[in-house]
KEMIMAR-60793 format. One record per residue: x, y, z of N, C-alpha, C in turn; residue in three letters. Coordinates in steps of 0.2 Angstrom, whole numbers, plus 5000, padded with zeros to 4 digits. Each point is the difference from the previous one (the first is absolute). Layout:
REM KEMIMAR-60793
XYZXYZXYZALA ...
This chain:
REM KEMIMAR-60793
494250424865500550055002500849975002MET 499949965007500549965000500549954997LYS 499549964994500449984995500350044994GLN 499950055001500350074993500550025006LEU 500049995005500750035003500449935002PHE 499749924999500649965001500150024992ILE 499850004995500249984994500650064998GLY 499950065003500550074998500849985004LEU 500049985006500549965002500349974996LEU 499549914999500349974995500550044994CYS 499650054997500350034996500650035000SER 500250015004500350065005500849965004LEU 499849934998500749965003500050005008GLY 499550035003500150005009499449945000VAL 499749985001499649925002500349954997ALA 500449955004500049954999499649945000THR 500249934996499549955003499649984992GLY 499449965000499649974996499650035002CYS 499650024993499150035002499549954995PHE 499550015001499649984995499750034995ALA 499950014994499950014995499650085001GLN 499549995003499750065003500450035004ASP 500450005002500650055006499949975007GLY 499449955001500150005007500749935002GLU 500050025007500649985002499649925003LEU 500549944998499749935000500349955006LEU 499949965003500149975007500349934996LYS 500349965004500149924998500149975006LYS 499549944998500349955005500549955005ASN 499849995005500749985002499849945004ILE 500349975002499849935004500150015007SER 499449975002499749995008500850015006ASP 500549964994500649965005500150085003THR 500150074996500250045001500350065004MET 499049975006499850035004500249935006LEU 500249965001500249965004500550035004SER 500050005008500350035006500749974999PRO 500049944999500749945001500450024992THR 499750054996500550014993500750025002ARG 500549954997500850024998500250054997VAL 500550065001500050054995500650025003LEU 500550004995500650035002500350064997GLU 500050074999500450044996500650045002ILE 500549994996500650035001500250075001PRO 500350025004500450045001500250044994GLU 499850094999499850035006499149994999PRO 499650015005499249974999499850095000PHE 499449974993499650054998499149975000ASP 499950065003499449995003499349994993GLY 500150044995499650004996500049904996GLN 500749994998499949944999500149945003GLN 500150015006499749955004499150005001THR 499950054999499049994998499949974993LEU 500450004997499749994992500349915000LEU 500249985005500449935002499449975004LYS 499950045005499349985004499349984997LEU 500150064996499249994995500150024993PHE 500449944997499950014992499450014994PRO 499750085001499549994997500450044994GLY 499450074999500350044994500250065003LYS 500450025000500450055002500150074994HIS 499750065005500150064997500050065005TYR 500350044997500450075001499850064997LYS 499650035003499550074996500550055002ILE 500250054996500350065004499850044995VAL 499850065005500150084996500250035004SER 500550054999500050055004500549985007GLY 499850005004499949995009499349934998ASP 499949994997499649945001500249965001TYR 500049935001500149945000499649965004THR 499649954995499749955002500149914998ASN 500449965005500449964998499649935004GLU 499649964995499749955004500249924996MET 499749965003500149944996499449974999ILE 499449984996499449974998500349935000ASN 499249975008500249934997499249965004TRP 499849954997499549975001500249945002ASP 499549955004500349925003499349974999CYS 500149974995499449964999499849935005LYS 500549995001500249935004499950005009THR 499950074999500250045007499249995005CYS 500149975006499549995004500050075004LYS 499550065000500150065004499849985008ALA 500250055002500150015007499750065005LYS 499650005005499650075000500650035006SER 500050074999500450055002499550035003TYR 500450065003499550045003500250084999ILE 499650044997500350064999500050035004ASP 500450085004499850025005499650055001ALA 499950034993499450054998499249975002ASN 499849995008499649995000499849915002GLU 500749995001500249934999499449934998ASP 500050034992499749964995500449974999ALA 499749924999500449954997499949994990ALA 500749974999499950004995500349934996TYR 500249994994500349954999500650004992ASP 500649965005500650024996500249934998PHE 500549974994499850084993499549984998PRO 499950084999499550044997499649954993TYR 499650024999499549944996500350044993ALA 500050064998500250034993500650015000GLU 500549975005500750014997500450055007GLY 500749985000500350075002500350055000VAL 500250055002500550034997500450025007ALA 500949975000500450015007500350054998THR 500350025004500650065001500250015006ARG 500850034998500249985006499950085004LEU 500249985007500150055004500550005002LEU 500349975005501050035003500249944999ASN 500550025002500749955002500250015006VAL 500049985006500350015006500349945003ILE 500750065000500649945003500150035006SER 500349945003500049995008500649925001TYR 500450005006500449945001499750005007LYS 500049955004499849995007500849985003ASP 500149985005500550035007500849954998SER 499849964993500549934999500450064995SER 499850044995499950034996499949974992GLY 499549955002499849994992499450034997MET 500250034994499650064998499249954994GLN 499550035001499350004998499750054997TYR 499849994993499550044998499450004999LYS 499550045004499249974998499750044994MET 499949964997499650034993499450025001LEU 499750034999499350025003499850024994THR 499149994999499750014991499450005002PHE 499450054994499550005000499549984996ASN 499849955002499349994994499450044999HIS 499650014994499550024997499549974997SER 499650014999499649974995500150024992GLU 500249934997500350024990499450054999TYR 500350054997499650064996500449994993ASP 499750024993500149994995500450064996ALA 499850055007500550084999500649995003ASP 500149965006500450025005500050045006GLY 499150024999499750045008500149955004ALA 500050055008499849975005499550055004GLN 499449975000499450035003499650015007VAL 499650035001499649985005500450045006SER 499950065005500150035004500249965007ARG 499449965002500049965005500149934998PHE 500449964994500249935001500750015001THR 500349965005500649994999500549954995GLY 500750025001500349944998500249955004GLY 499949964996500349925003500649995000THR 500450005007500650015002500449945000LEU 500549994998500549905000500750045000GLY 500449935002500650035002500349944997ILE 500750005001500649934999500650045002ALA 500449965005500549995004500649974996LYS 500550045001500749964997500450025005PHE 500649965000500650005003500649994997ALA 500750015000500550004997500349965002LEU 500249944994500549965003500750004992THR 500350015003500750024997499650064994GLY 500149994994499750064994499349974999LYS 499749975003499249994998499449995005VAL 499650054998499450025005499649945000TRP 499749945002499749975001499350015005SER 499449984996499450015003500049975007MET 499950035006499949965006499249995001LYS 499450054999499450005000499650014997PHE 499450014997499650034994499449975003PHE 499750085000499250025000499850034996GLN 499749984996499650024993499650075001PRO 499649975007499550065002499750005008ALA 500150065002499849985007499250055001ILE 500050054997499350045000500150044995GLY 499550075001500150044996499750075004ALA 500850054999499850075001500050054998TYR 499950075003500350054995499250004997GLY 500250074995499349994995500150034992ALA 499749994994499850004994500849945000PHE 499749955003500249934999500950015000SER 500150045005500750014999500550005009ASN 500149945001500450015009500750034999CYS 500050055007500350045001500949945001PRO 500350064999500749945001500350005008ASP 499949925000500349985009500350035002PRO 500250045006500550015003500449955007LYS 500649994997500149925008500250045003ALA 499949965007499950025007500349945003LEU 500750015004500249935004499550035006MET 499649915002499649995005500449975005ILE 500449955000500549965004500649984997GLY 500249965004501049994998499949964993HIS 500250024994500049984994499349994997ASP 499750065002499249974998499850074998GLN 499750004994499750064996499350015000TYR 499550044997499450005000500150054994ALA 499450014996500050074997499450035000PHE 500150055000499450085003499750014992MET 499449995003499550034993499950065001LEU 500050084998499550055000499650014994LYS 499150005003499750004993499750075003VAL 499950054995499850075001499349994996VAL 499650015001499350014996499550045001ASN 499450014995499550055003499850034993GLY 499350045002499750034994500450024996PRO 499750044993500450054998499950075003ALA 500850024999499950095004500449985007GLY 499849945003500249995006499650025006GLY 500150025006500749955004500249944997PRO 500549955000500149955001500249965005PHE 499949945002500149975007500349944997ALA 500650005006500449945000500149955007GLY 499949944994500349945007500549974999VAL 500249965005500549974999499949925001LEU 500349974995500049925000500849985002TYR 500349965004500349945002499949954994LEU 500649974996500049964999500549955001ILE 500149935004500349975004500049934998ALA 500549975001500249915000499849975007GLY 499549944999499749995006499549924998THR 500249955002499949945000499849994992GLY 500849994998500250004993499650044995GLY 499950045000499750034996500050095003THR 500150034993499950085003499250054999TYR 500050025006499150015002500250095001LYS 499350034999499950055007499949985006GLN 500550045004500049995007500050065005VAL 499650074995499950065003499750044996MET 499750025003499450064997500150065006THR 500050074996500150055004499450054995MET 499450045001499750044998500350065002TYR 499650064997500150065000500850015002ASP 500549984996500550015000500350064996ALA 499650034997500450084997499250014997GLN 499950064997499550044997500250074999ARG 500050004993500350064996499950055000THR 500450085001499650065000499650014996GLU 499750054999499550044995500250065003VAL 499650064993500150085001499949995009SER 500250085002500050025006498950015002GLU 499850034995499550024998499349965003GLU 500349925000499649955001500149975008GLU 500550035003500150015007500049905001ASP 500249964997500149935003500849985002LEU 499849965004500549975004500549944994ALA 500449995003500549974996500749975005SER 500349964995500549965005500549954996TRP 500449985001500649944998500249955006ASP 500249964998500349955006500949974999CYS 500249995003500749954999500049945004THR 500549975001499949955000500349955005TYR 500449965004500649985000500049935007SER 500549964998500149955005500449985006CYS 500150055004500549995006500049935000PRO 500849995002500349935001499950015007GLU 499949925003499649985007500649935000SER 499549985006500349945001499649944997ASP 499450044995499749934996500550004995LYS 499949914999500549974993499550044995ARG 499549984999499650004995499250065000PHE 499950014996499250064999500050055007PHE 500650035000500150065005499450035001ARG 499850045002499850085000499850044994ASP 499750034998499950044997499950065001ILE 500250094998499950065005499750024995ILE 499450034998500050034994499850085004VAL 500250054998499950065001499750064996THR 499650015001499350064996500350065004ILE 500150044995500050094998499650034995LYS 499650065006499550024994499650065004GLY 499750034996499550055004499449994999LYS 499550045005499449965002499650085001TYR 499449984997499450065001499449975002THR 499550045004499649965003499550014995ALA 500250044993499450004995500049944997ASN 500549955001499949944996500349925005ASP 499450015005500249955008499949944997LEU 499649984996499849944998500549984995GLU 500550014996500449974999500749995003SER 500350045006500450005004500149925002LEU 500649995005500149925000499850025010PRO 499749945002499550015004500250015005ASP 500950015002500250015006500150094999GLU 499950034994500450075000499150034999VAL 499649965002499150034999499950065007ARG 500449955004499650045006500250085001PRO 500849984999500550084999499650074996TYR 499849964994499750054995499250045003ALA 499749975003499550025003499950045005LYS 500850005003500150075005500550054996THR 500549964998500350074995500050024993ASN 499549984997499850014995500549984995LYS 500350045000500850004993500650005002LYS 500549954998500649985003500549974997GLY 500549955001500449964999500049955004THR 500149925000500149955002500549964997PHE 500349955006500349935000499949955004THR 499649954996499849955002500649944998LEU 500049955006500549944999499649945002ALA 500049954994499749955002500449934999ARG 499749965008500649965000499849934997ARG 500149964995499649914998500649965003TYR 499549965003500549945001499549924998VAL 500649944999499849974995499749945004PHE 499349995000499749935002499849964995LYS 500449925003500049974995499449954999TRP 499950004995499249994997499450054998GLY 500550085003499650064997500250054995LYS 500850005000500450044997500050065005GLY 500250044999500150085004499550035002TYR 499750015006499850045004500250065004GLN 499550044998500150065003500150015011LEU 500550005001500050035008500050045004GLN 499650015002499750075001500150025008GLY 500150045002499550074998500650034995PRO 499950034997500650044993500250055005ALA 500750044997500150075003499650054995GLY 499950065003499550054996500550065003VAL 500450034996500150105003499850034994THR 499850075002499550034996500350075003VAL 500050054994500350064999499450054999ASP 
């Protein structure tokens, strides 16, 4: 059925790229030098995220469009690459990248920012999933591998200053959520991921992951569970909440404290799902709303750690 659908898109002219005769999407072997962190790459102004991604991973490019549906990817494999082990945050399971059966790389977003001197940067973020001949991304509890490339503007040329093809896997259905920039120090930016996942029909649970540069590489430096719980029907009488986060200015030059504020509603009928700090109030008041503020402090060698006790107010 997938092949018939792709064949129809080709006949309508809404799919670009090269297909095998049976309608499958192809992949292209690339050199292991393409994954070298010391690669040199320059991109002329204006910066185009998708074209830049294609220069980073010069595989087979496809853009499948049907109405509001768009599936754009670069399919590749690397026969001479030595696979390395990474962690999928969904259960801390280890996996190897590049994937043995090939890779499909997709653009996540391009984050623009400046430092205190006015220098302009572009952080290109991208998602890798296992190559699929039909262009699918599968498995609810398999994350997409996050990768980044940082560019700086000099004159009219964007020069790549940092390249990390893979950090780890986050999200669901082999798709990492878009990273959001967060300034955590003087000219120091980190990138927050909010992963929301759970059983079909919900409620879904949210987790925050902070990715930051330390020790010459970008890595996960903070994890906060129970960041969100989605609403379901009122008849089910379940708790729900969401969060915001900030990094206030302070006398710390780098890795400033991060404040996460969680707001939502609690019910004694859903006691076990509640954040630990809220649970005692639900035993007494049965039902209401709450605001919870957590402070995370950076500890060298350990990343961001919860600094207790958290502040809680209930209504």
